[in-house]
Each structure stands twice: as structure tokens, then as C-alpha cells.
C-alpha positions as CSV (number, residue, x, y, z in Angstrom):
1,M,38.1,-144.0,-8.5
2,K,34.6,-144.9,-9.1
3,R,34.1,-145.0,-5.2
4,T,35.5,-142.0,-4.0
5,V,33.4,-140.1,-6.9
6,T,30.2,-142.0,-5.0
7,F,31.8,-141.0,-1.5
8,F,32.1,-137.3,-2.7
9,V,28.5,-137.4,-4.2
10,L,27.1,-138.8,-1.6
11,L,28.8,-136.4,1.1
12,I,27.7,-133.1,-1.0
13,S,23.9,-134.8,-0.9
14,L,24.2,-134.8,2.4
15,N,25.4,-131.4,3.3
16,F,22.8,-130.2,1.0
17,S,20.1,-131.9,2.6
18,F,21.5,-130.3,5.9
19,S,21.1,-127.0,4.4
20,Q,17.9,-127.5,3.2
21,T,16.8,-128.3,6.8
22,L,18.4,-125.3,8.7
23,N,16.4,-122.2,8.4
24,S,13.6,-123.7,6.0
25,L,11.7,-120.5,4.8
26,S,7.5,-120.9,4.1
27,L,4.4,-119.0,4.0
28,D,1.5,-118.7,5.9
29,A,-1.9,-118.5,4.6
30,K,-1.6,-114.9,4.5
31,G,1.2,-115.2,2.2
32,K,3.7,-114.1,5.3
33,E,7.5,-115.2,5.4
34,V,7.9,-117.9,8.2
35,L,10.8,-119.8,9.7
36,L,10.1,-123.8,10.3
37,G,12.5,-126.0,12.0
38,E,16.1,-126.0,13.6
39,I,17.1,-122.0,12.6
40,N,19.8,-119.8,13.1
41,K,21.4,-116.1,13.7
42,K,21.9,-116.1,9.6
43,G,18.1,-117.2,9.1
44,L,16.8,-114.3,11.6
45,T,18.9,-111.5,9.5
46,S,17.8,-112.8,6.6
47,N,14.4,-111.9,4.2
48,S,11.9,-110.0,6.1
49,F,12.9,-111.6,9.9
50,N,15.8,-108.9,9.6
51,T,13.7,-106.3,9.9
52,W,12.6,-107.2,13.3
53,F,15.4,-109.2,14.5
54,S,18.6,-106.3,13.6
55,K,16.2,-103.5,15.1
56,N,15.7,-105.2,18.5
57,Y,19.0,-106.2,18.5
58,D,20.1,-103.1,18.2
59,D,18.6,-101.4,20.3
60,Y,18.5,-104.0,23.1
61,L,21.0,-102.2,25.8
62,V,22.5,-105.2,27.6
63,N,23.3,-105.0,31.7
64,T,27.1,-105.6,31.2
65,K,27.2,-105.6,35.0
66,I,25.2,-109.0,35.0
67,V,26.5,-110.0,31.9
68,K,30.1,-110.1,33.9
69,Q,28.6,-112.0,36.5
70,L,26.5,-114.5,33.6
71,K,30.1,-114.9,31.7
72,D,31.3,-117.4,34.6
73,S,29.0,-119.9,34.6
74,I,26.3,-119.7,31.6
75,N,29.4,-121.9,29.2
76,Q,28.3,-124.6,31.6
77,Y,24.4,-124.7,30.0
78,E,23.2,-126.0,27.1
79,I,20.2,-123.6,25.9
80,K,17.1,-124.3,23.7
81,A,15.1,-121.9,22.0
82,F,11.8,-122.1,20.8
83,L,10.0,-119.0,19.1
84,G,7.7,-118.2,16.2
85,T,8.6,-116.3,13.9
86,W,5.5,-115.5,13.6
87,C,5.1,-113.9,17.4
88,G,5.2,-110.5,18.9
89,D,7.1,-111.8,22.0
90,S,9.2,-114.0,20.2
91,K,10.7,-110.9,17.8
92,K,11.0,-108.8,20.9
93,E,12.9,-111.4,23.1
94,I,15.0,-113.7,20.8
95,P,17.1,-110.7,19.2
96,R,18.0,-109.8,23.1
97,L,18.3,-113.4,24.3
98,Y,21.0,-113.4,21.3
99,K,22.3,-110.1,22.5
100,I,22.7,-111.3,25.8
101,L,24.5,-114.6,24.6
102,D,26.8,-112.4,22.0
103,K,28.3,-110.5,24.7
104,T,28.9,-113.6,26.9
105,K,30.8,-115.5,24.4
106,F,28.1,-117.9,25.0
107,P,29.1,-121.0,22.4
108,E,27.4,-121.4,19.7
109,N,27.0,-125.6,19.5
110,Q,25.1,-124.9,22.9
111,L,22.9,-123.0,21.4
112,Q,19.6,-124.9,19.5
113,V,16.8,-122.7,18.0
114,I,13.7,-124.4,16.9
115,A,11.0,-122.0,15.1
116,V,7.7,-124.0,15.7
117,N,4.6,-123.1,13.4
118,R,1.1,-121.8,15.0
119,T,-1.7,-123.4,11.8
120,E,-4.5,-125.4,13.2
121,E,-2.7,-128.7,12.2
122,A,1.1,-127.8,13.6
123,Y,0.1,-125.5,16.7
124,K,3.4,-124.9,18.3
125,Q,4.9,-127.8,16.3
126,S,7.9,-127.9,14.7
127,P,8.2,-130.4,11.0
128,N,10.9,-132.6,13.3
129,H,8.9,-131.9,16.8
130,E,11.5,-131.1,18.5
131,E,9.2,-129.7,20.8
132,K,8.0,-133.3,21.8
133,G,8.0,-134.2,25.4
134,L,8.8,-130.2,26.0
135,N,5.5,-128.8,26.8
136,I,5.9,-126.0,24.7
137,H,2.9,-124.3,24.7
138,R,4.0,-120.7,24.4
139,V,6.4,-119.3,22.6
140,P,9.3,-117.9,23.4
141,T,10.5,-120.4,25.4
142,F,13.7,-120.5,26.5
143,I,14.7,-123.7,28.5
144,F,18.8,-124.4,30.1
145,Y,20.4,-127.7,30.7
146,K,23.0,-128.9,33.0
147,N,24.8,-132.6,32.1
148,G,22.1,-133.5,29.8
149,K,19.0,-132.3,32.2
150,E,16.6,-129.3,32.6
151,V,17.1,-127.3,35.2
152,N,14.6,-124.2,34.1
153,R,12.7,-122.1,31.5
154,I,12.2,-119.0,30.5
155,V,8.5,-118.5,29.5
156,E,7.0,-116.4,26.9
157,H,8.4,-113.2,28.6
158,P,10.6,-112.6,31.3
159,K,9.6,-112.3,35.1
160,E,12.0,-109.2,35.3
161,T,14.5,-108.7,32.8
162,L,15.9,-111.9,30.8
163,E,19.7,-111.2,32.3
164,R,18.5,-111.1,35.8
165,D,16.0,-113.7,34.8
166,I,19.1,-116.2,33.3
167,L,21.4,-114.9,36.6
168,K,19.2,-116.3,38.8
169,I,18.3,-119.7,37.0
170,I,22.1,-120.6,36.9
171,T,23.1,-119.3,39.5
172,D,20.6,-120.5,42.4
173,N,17.9,-121.7,40.5
174,K,15.3,-119.8,42.6
175,Y,13.3,-119.3,39.7
176,T,10.0,-119.5,39.2
177,S,8.8,-119.2,35.3
178,N,6.1,-117.9,34.1
179,Y,2.7,-120.3,33.9
180,S,3.7,-122.7,37.0
181,V,-0.1,-123.6,36.7
182,I,0.4,-125.3,33.1
183,N,4.3,-127.0,34.1
184,Y,2.5,-128.3,37.4
185,M,0.1,-129.6,35.3
186,S,1.9,-131.4,32.9
187,R,3.9,-133.0,35.4
188,L,0.7,-134.6,37.0
189,L,-0.5,-135.6,33.6
190,T,2.7,-137.7,32.8
191,K,3.1,-139.4,36.4
192,K,-0.7,-139.9,37.5
193,P,-3.3,-141.5,35.1
194,L,-6.6,-139.4,34.5
195,D,-8.6,-141.6,36.6
196,S,-7.1,-140.7,39.6
197,L,-6.2,-137.2,38.5
198,K,-10.6,-137.6,38.3
199,L,-10.7,-138.2,41.8
200,D,-8.9,-135.3,42.9
201,E,-10.5,-133.0,40.7
202,T,-12.0,-130.7,44.0
203,V,-9.3,-130.7,45.7
204,L,-6.9,-129.8,42.7
205,T,-9.5,-127.0,41.2
206,S,-9.5,-125.0,44.1
207,R,-5.6,-125.4,44.5
208,L,-5.1,-124.2,41.2
209,A,-7.9,-121.4,41.3
210,E,-5.2,-119.4,43.4
211,Y,-2.5,-119.4,41.1
212,V,-3.7,-119.5,37.7
213,K,-3.8,-116.1,35.9
214,G,-6.7,-116.6,34.1
215,S,-8.9,-118.5,32.0
216,R,-6.1,-118.4,28.9
217,E,-3.5,-119.9,31.0
218,L,-5.3,-123.9,31.2
219,N,-6.8,-123.1,27.5
220,T,-3.6,-122.4,25.6
221,F,-2.4,-125.5,27.0
222,G,-5.2,-127.9,26.3
223,Y,-5.3,-126.7,22.3
224,M,-1.5,-128.0,22.4
225,L,-2.3,-130.8,23.7
226,L,-5.2,-131.2,21.5
227,R,-3.3,-130.2,18.4
228,S,-0.7,-133.3,19.2
229,N,-3.4,-135.5,19.4
230,Q,-3.2,-135.8,23.2
231,I,-6.7,-136.0,22.7
232,E,-8.5,-137.3,26.8
233,K,-5.6,-134.9,28.1
234,A,-6.8,-132.3,26.3
235,L,-10.2,-133.1,27.4
236,Y,-9.6,-133.1,30.6
237,I,-8.0,-129.6,30.7
238,F,-10.5,-128.2,28.8
239,D,-13.4,-129.6,31.2
240,L,-11.1,-128.6,34.2
241,N,-10.8,-125.1,33.2
242,T,-14.7,-125.1,33.3
243,K,-14.7,-126.4,36.5
244,I,-11.9,-123.0,37.9
245,F,-13.5,-120.3,35.3
246,P,-17.6,-121.6,35.5
247,Y,-18.8,-117.9,33.8
248,K,-16.3,-118.0,31.3
249,Y,-18.3,-118.2,27.6
250,N,-14.6,-119.1,26.1
251,V,-13.6,-122.2,28.0
252,Y,-16.9,-123.7,27.0
253,D,-16.3,-122.8,23.8
254,S,-12.9,-124.6,23.7
255,L,-14.5,-127.7,25.5
256,G,-17.0,-127.9,22.5
257,E,-13.9,-127.5,20.1
258,A,-12.3,-130.4,21.7
259,Y,-15.5,-132.7,21.5
260,F,-16.4,-131.8,18.3
261,V,-13.3,-132.9,17.3
262,T,-13.7,-136.1,18.2
263,K,-17.7,-136.3,17.2
264,N,-18.8,-136.6,20.1
265,Y,-21.7,-133.9,19.2
266,T,-24.3,-134.9,22.3
267,E,-21.3,-132.7,24.6
268,A,-20.4,-130.3,22.0
269,L,-24.0,-129.2,22.1
270,K,-23.9,-128.9,25.4
271,S,-20.9,-126.8,25.9
272,Y,-21.7,-124.4,23.2
273,Y,-25.3,-124.0,24.5
274,K,-23.5,-123.3,27.6
275,V,-21.2,-120.7,25.5
276,L,-25.3,-119.1,24.4
277,S,-26.0,-118.9,28.1
278,L,-23.5,-117.0,28.8
279,K,-23.4,-115.1,25.6
280,P,-26.7,-115.2,23.3
281,D,-25.0,-113.2,20.9
282,N,-21.6,-115.8,20.0
283,K,-21.3,-115.6,16.7
284,N,-18.9,-118.9,16.9
285,A,-21.4,-120.9,19.2
286,I,-24.3,-120.3,17.0
287,K,-22.3,-121.5,13.7
288,M,-21.0,-124.4,15.7
289,I,-24.2,-125.7,17.1
290,E,-26.2,-125.4,13.2
291,K,-22.5,-127.4,12.0
292,I,-22.5,-129.8,14.5
293,K,-26.5,-130.9,13.7
294,L,-25.9,-130.9,10.0
295,E,-22.9,-133.4,10.5
296,A,-24.4,-135.7,13.5
297,G,-27.9,-135.8,10.8
298,S,-25.5,-137.0,7.4
299,E,-23.9,-139.8,10.3
300,K,-27.8,-140.8,10.7
301,T,-28.6,-140.7,7.4
302,E,-25.4,-142.8,5.7
303,G,-25.9,-144.9,9.4
């Protein structure tokens, strides 16, 4: 009898623990509600999130003709959806995804939804790090798997509509997601050492310049690497971005920040002075130069 009671208490404890981790509610620095970690539709239709979820779900007119085509094969896939409940694109696209999947009668157990953070220390990360190794640099990101392998993904927003993009992924896979340059660089960073990539930097720079949409594309990727403590890779990406966009002050600002984080004050100062050469009234650069000088001076005194 005692063993039975102990087992029963343990079972309740495990169930309570699971319910605690699902739809975990937090407050951000401004006191606004955010969901973090694994969530489901119940979490998105609760609290303040329901104000945007239900409206965008109800307002979306699903293309029923394409849904009929999706029904035959979408159930062969599993989907991981990463979002930020603080993100405008997520608020728009996540309700639409749910409505499309509801119309196709997609099995609930084949959908995993993860809410990530946006704080400096947990940039695009979830508490249990389900995003690790998946190159989640923008949200929402919808990853489609078949037989345990990634087939394709939709990043930030569809290229046409969600229905049409999904149809292309699951029928002929002739689909290239947004920010293809990031996917390309992520694969390179996985396959090749940085020293090897630096040797080919001139060729790589000219190649990327043809396809990158703007300086913020690689910058966002760099911050994802920096916040996940992949420092050397982050520095490489930020530096590469200055080669592609040498007249954009923001790329030097990001590189300076990365150097500051690593306490390489000499290189950080060079980057922020470059910012001022391009934008003399940049307040952040002026502030950071003073901060770097103070910290560098303090370290010398202590030494």
C-alpha cells in the first residue's frame, strides 16, 4: 500500500512538473506577458495573447483549394514552429499556421511549438534550448521534417502565402526560404573551420554581396551566434558584414559590440571610431568609446 501511495504521489508530481513547463508565462522588462519554452494553442488563447491570436486566426481566409491538396500528404510530416509572443510577424503568421493545420486535420502530436526570448542574454533562445543547432535567427520559423530529417523551412514570413509555400515544400520541395544567405553561411560554419573560410573571404564576400538583402541580414545572424556564446563565429560574421557593406555604420557598431563583449578593447575602439567616421553624431558610438576607455583604464590600474 505504501509503495502504491508513493508511486501515485510521484506520478502527480511528474504531471505537475510537465504542466508547469508547458505554456510557461513570464513578464518581460516592461511588465508585458510573454510565453517561453514549449507551448500549445491553449497557451496562445489564454491571457493577453488571445487578443491577437484569436483575431488573426478568425480573420484569415484559408485557401480551401490548396488545403484540399495539402490534406493528402501533410500528415507525413512533423513541424517545429519557433515564435516570439513579442514579435509582430509571429503574431500574424502563427495564428494563420494553426488555422491551415486545423483545416487539414493535421495531428496535434506532430506539431511542436516553441516560444523564444528576446533579451540580450537569451536572444532567440528558449529556456530548454530547443533551438540549439537549428539556426533560429528570425521568428517565426517553421521547420518541416520527414522521417526525422529537415526537408525545408519557412523563415519570418512566406514568400507567397503560407498555403502555397507549404504546398511547394511537401510536393516537390522546390522552395527556397527567406534569408537563404544565412542558411548557406550556417552550413559553411558547420562544415569548414574559420581559418579555411578566411582564406576564401574575397570570393565569399563577392558571392554573398549578390544575394544578401541588406546589412541587417548577417547582423541578426551574428547576434544569434554572439548570444549563444559562439564568439569566434560571431566575430567572423560581423567582420564579414563590414566587407560587404563598408559604408554602413551599423555593421561596425555590431562588430564593436562583439569585440567589447570579448574585452578586445583595441579592436572595439577601432570599430566605434569607424562608426563616427560614417555617422559623426552617433550617440551609441560616443557612449561606447567613453565606456571602453573607462573599463580599459580600470583594468590597467588593477593590473
